C-alpha positions, -999 to +999 in steps of 0.1 A: -021+582+197-034+574+162-008+558+139-006+571+104+016+544+089+010+509+101+032+478+098+026+441+098+049+414+084+041+377+078+071+353+073+067+323+050+082+289+057+069+254+061+072+259+099+045+285+101+018+266+083-011+259+108-040+236+106-070+250+087-100+257+109-131+271+094-161+288+109-198+288+100-197+325+093-170+346+078-157+372+102-167+354+134-143+358+164-121+328+170-132+314+204-098+295+207-080+329+211-081+348+244-115+353+258-141+348+231-116+357+205-101+389+220-072+398+243-065+431+261-035+439+283-028+468+307+008+471+320+012+501+343-023+516+345-015+541+319-018+544+281-006+514+260-009+509+222+001+482+197+015+496+164+028+465+146+028+427+147+044+396+131+037+359+131+066+336+141+073+303+124+057+284+153+025+305+150+032+327+180+024+364+176+050+391+183+037+427+187+054+460+194+039+492+208+043+520+232+038+515+269+034+544+294+054+534+325+046+566+345+033+601+338+049+614+306+074+585+304+070+560+275+089+529+265+085+506+235+075+471+244+078+438+225+053+412+237+050+376+225+017+357+227+011+320+225-015+306+200-042+308+227-035+345+233-016+341+266+018+356+273+047+335+262+066+334+295+098+321+278+102+355+260+120+384+277+106+389+312+074+370+314+066+375+278+077+412+275+109+431+266+110+468+271+132+493+251+143+527+263+130+543+231+097+557+221+080+569+189+061+548+164+078+514+159+076+488+133+087+451+133+098+423+110+110+387+116+141+371+101+138+334+089+157+323+120+131+340+143+152+370+152+132+402+155+140+435+137+126+466+152+125+498+132+121+533+147+141+566+151+169+572+176+189+604+179+170+617+148+183+588+126+168+556+111+172+530+139+171+492+135+175+470+166+177+433+165+166+408+192+172+371+194+144+345+197+143+349+235+139+387+235+175+397+242+192+424+222+214+407+196+250+420+202+262+406+168+240+431+149+253+466+142+268+482+172+257+462+202+224+453+186+217+487+171+222+500+136+216+536+127+214+554+093+218+591+089+207+604+054+218+640+053+236+647+086+212+675+097+210+670+135+179+692+137+158+670+114+145+635+119+150+604+098+124+577+108+117+542+098+080+535+092+083+499+077+109+472+077+111+439+059+137+411+054+146+399+019+150+363+010+188+367+011+187+381+046+192+417+038+170+442+056+151+470+039+137+499+058+115+527+044+103+559+060+112+596+057+144+617+059+149+653+069+116+655+088+097+645+057+116+664+030+124+630+014+109+595+011+138+574+022+149+538+017+179+520+032+192+485+028+214+468+054+234+436+053+223+408+077+250+420+102+236+455+104+261+473+081+249+494+052+247+474+019+269+496-004+257+478-035+223+495-030+216+530-041+242+556-028+261+536-002+230+517+010+206+547+009+181+561-016+160+592-016+143+592-051+127+627-048+089+623-052+076+658-051+081+695-041+073+691-004+065+664+022+073+628+013+073+595+032+072+557+025+051+536+048+048+502+031+070+480+009+068+447-010+094+425-027+085+416-063+100+393-090+136+399-099+142+413-064+125+446-073+112+466-044+079+485-044+074+513-019+040+530-012+036+563+006+025+599+004+038+630-013+027+667-011+013+684-041+032+716-033+061+729-012+040+747+014+030+729+047-007+735+037-003+714+005-025+684+002-009+650+000-014+623-027-009+586-027+025+576-041+042+545-055+079+541-065+095+509-078+133+502-074+155+477-092+175+453-070+205+478-070+183+506-056+180+525-089+145+537-097+128+513-122+119+536-151+097+509-167+071+514-139+045+542-140+060+575-150+097+570-150+094+547-120+069+567-100+031+570-097+013+599-079-025+596-074-048+624-062-080+610-047-111+626-032-125+661-037-092+679-030-107+696+001-084+679+027-053+658+028-048+623+012-026+599+031-015+564+023-012+540+053-008+504+039-003+484+008-011+448-003-001+429-035-027+406-050-017+372-064-021+385-100+004+413-092-022+441-089-014+466-062-038+481-036-030+511-014-052+520+015-054+552+034-078+582+036-088+611+014-107+642+025-113+624+058-129+594+040-119+557+039-100+552+006-086+523-015-069+526-048-059+496-071-032+497-097-022+472-124+013+457-121+027+484-144+015+512-121-016+523-142-050+526-124-071+495-126-104+506-142-121+473-131-119+483-094-144+507-079-148+540-097-119+541-122-096+523-098-107+541-066-131+533-037-141+560-012-160+549+019-176+568+047-157+591+071-127+574+085-094+559+073-079+526+061-056+517+089-044+483+076-050+461+046-047+424+037-057+401+008-075+370+020-068+335+006-098+338-017-086+371-031-111+393-012-098+425+003-101+432+041-093+466+055-094+480+091-116+511+092-111+540+116-146+553+110-149+570+144-115+572+159-125+588+192-156+566+198-152+534+178-149+496+178-126+472+160-141+474+125-132+453+095-146+460+060-144+434+032-146+440-005-150+418-035-123+419-062-143+446-081-143+469-051-179+463-041-187+455-005-189+418+002-224+413+017-215+378+030-190+392+055-201+403+089-231+426+086-234+436+050-197+436+045-187+450+079-176+430+110-176+450+142-161+440+176-168+459+208-139+457+232-141+487+255-158+516+240-131+535+221-112+508+201-092+509+169-070+487+148-034+496+138-024+464+121-038+433+104-023+399+098-035+370+077-024+337+091-015+308+068-048+291+078-066+323+066-076+335+100-074+373+105-054+388+134-061+424+143-040+445+167-044+479+182-060+497+211-089+492+235-100+520+258-124+510+285-147+536+300-128+558+325-095+541+318-064+545+298-057+527+265-047+490+266-030+466+241-058+449+222-059+419+198-087+400+181-086+369+159-113+362+133-122+329+117-119+324+079-149+317+057-161+282+055-149+266+023-143+232+007-116+246-015-079+240-010-059+269+005-026+275-014+000+287+010+014+320-001+032+351+012+004+375+019+028+405+016+038+397-019+013+373-034+041+347-041+031+311-036+053+289-014+069+269-042+101+248-040+122+228-064+114+192-054+151+182-054+171+213-043+143+227-021+151+262-034+125+288-044+121+314-072+131+316-100+127+283-117+140+269-150+118+244-168+148+220-173+175+210-148+200+182-147+197+182-110+161+168-111+173+133-118+146+124-143+150+111-178+132+142-192+151+167-171+120+186-164+119+206-132+094+193-106+080+219-082+064+214-048+034+235-038+018+234-003-019+236+006-042+232+035-078+219+034-066+193+008-070+156+018-075+127-006-102+102+001-091+065+005-102+057-030-087+088-046-054+092-064-033+123-072-052+125-106-081+141-087-059+171-081-051+196-109-026+225-110-033+254-133-009+283-143-017+314-162+010+335-178+011+373-183-005+370-217-035+351-203-024+317-216-036+289-193-018+255-189-023+225-167+008+212-150+011+174-149+006+163-112+029+135-101+024+133-063-001+144-036+005+136+000+008+149+036+040+166+047+057+145+074+053+161+109+029+187+093+001+162+085-025+190+080-003+203+052-005+187+018+024+187-007+016+187-044+044+179-069+039+190-105+061+191-136+070+223-156+065+217-193+087+232-221+059+255-231+064+276-199+101+284-206+107+321-202+071+327-190+082+351-163+057+356-135+028+332-136-003+327-114-009+292-100-038+276-083-048+241-071-082+224-077-096+196-057-134+198-061-131+236-059-103+259-070-079+274-044-068+310-041-040+321-065-003+327-059+025+337-081+060+324-089+087+331-115+099+309-144+131+318-162 
C-alpha cells in the first residue's frame, strides 16, 4: 500500500540531544544501526508497512504501521526500537503494541513521552493515547480514545493524516472530512476533549476549493499560528486535477487573512496533464516553506516565502520538478540543505534520498551526484524521514524481498563531515532551542526582565549546540552569536558563557545577552560561529 500523506514528528528537549557523530561521506549508512545501517522486520509472514515515526527524548525510535496478522486481516502496530535498531523489549509486548484498527495512521509524541496515534475509527477523526510503556492511556478521552465527527454523516469518512502537539500540550490533528469534501483541522485539550476556544467548538473546515480537499502536514509558527499544507481540487468533478495548497490559521483557529490570498495559497504545478498532490512540508530556519509531493507523475518541490508568495530564488520560479516518481517525505538538514525521499519506481525501487542545495539545484556532494540509494530487498520505498538532533537521517517504510511479502524497514544515514557547530533546533518548525537563562522558559522573549538578576536587566538566552568544544587555551570570546531580523539587519549578541551541559557533556550551552536594539524585532534568525558558522534557527523577540 503506497501512502499518499506521510507523517513524522521530532520532539525537542534537552533530553533528546545526542552526541554528534560524523561520517567521511554525506549519505553513508550508519553502521551502528541494525545490520550495516538498516533494519527489516517481518511479523506474521504477511504484508507489513511503516507509515510514520517519532524520536523519543531518550533517542529511541517509535514507529507505527500496518501489520497483516492473517489473510485479509490487518492491525496497526506501534513498535519501539533502541538506538542500535533492536526492539525495545520494555515496550508493549516485546517491543510491540497492536491496535484493533487499520487504515493509514500517523503519530506524535508528547513532551512526557506519551504517544498520540491519529487515524479514523467509525468514520470519525480518531486519536488514541498510549503511555510510555505502550499501554492505552485511560485518562485520555474515553478510555484512551478521542473521536471527532465534523458533519455527522455516517456514510462519509473523517480521517486524521497528521497530528502534532503544541508547546502548551494541546493536540492538533489535520486531515479531511466528509470523505474529502473538506480539509479539516481539530484541536483537543491535553485530556482529549475538544478545545472550544479553537474554531467552531474545536473544529475548522476553511473551505479551500470546489471539490476534493485534504490537509496532510502542519507546523507551528510564531505567535502560535498554525500552517497546514495539503491538496485541493481545481473543480468539483472527481476527474479534476489537484493542486498544492497552504492555509494559515491564527491561534484561535480563524484563517489568518494576512497570509497569501486571504489566508490561503493554491499552486498548480506541472503540465496539467495529471494530478498534483502534496505529501509533506518542511519549514526552513528563515521561515520559508517547502511542500513536497508529485505533479503529473513527477517528483515535485515548491518553496514559498513566509508570506505565502512563491520564492523565485528556488528552482524555476519557486518550483522543482524531478524525474518520474513522488516526494514521499521531506526534511531540512542542519546545514539548510533539503533532503527528500523519492518514490521514483514504486513497484521496483530502493530506498532513495535526493538532496538539494538551497537554490533547488541537486547537491552533487551527496551520495551519487545528489542521490543516495540503499538496496534492502528489491522493491523498497520510504514513507517517512526524520532528522535526528545529531543531524543523522532516519528513513522508514517498506522492504519487499524477492518472493516475499512487505516488511517493516528502517535505515539510518550519517551526517556530512563538518567542523561547524550544530545549533539544536526543532526540524519541524525551524525554531532554535532557546531558553531564558533564569526562568528556563522559551519563546517569546523580551529584551529586558527584572527576573534576570543583573544590573542592566537585559535578558540572557541559552542556546545549545553539538560539535562545539573549546580548546584548553580558548575562552568564550572565541564563540560568536549572530542574529538577523526580518529587515536583514545583522547584530552580534554579547556572549557571556560557553560550557558543557552537566550530564550531557557532548552538548554545549552558550549564554548570550539580548541588546536594546532587538526590542520588538519579532522573528529573528540565529547562528553560532566557532571556526565555522552553524546552521540557522529562529526565535521570537517581543
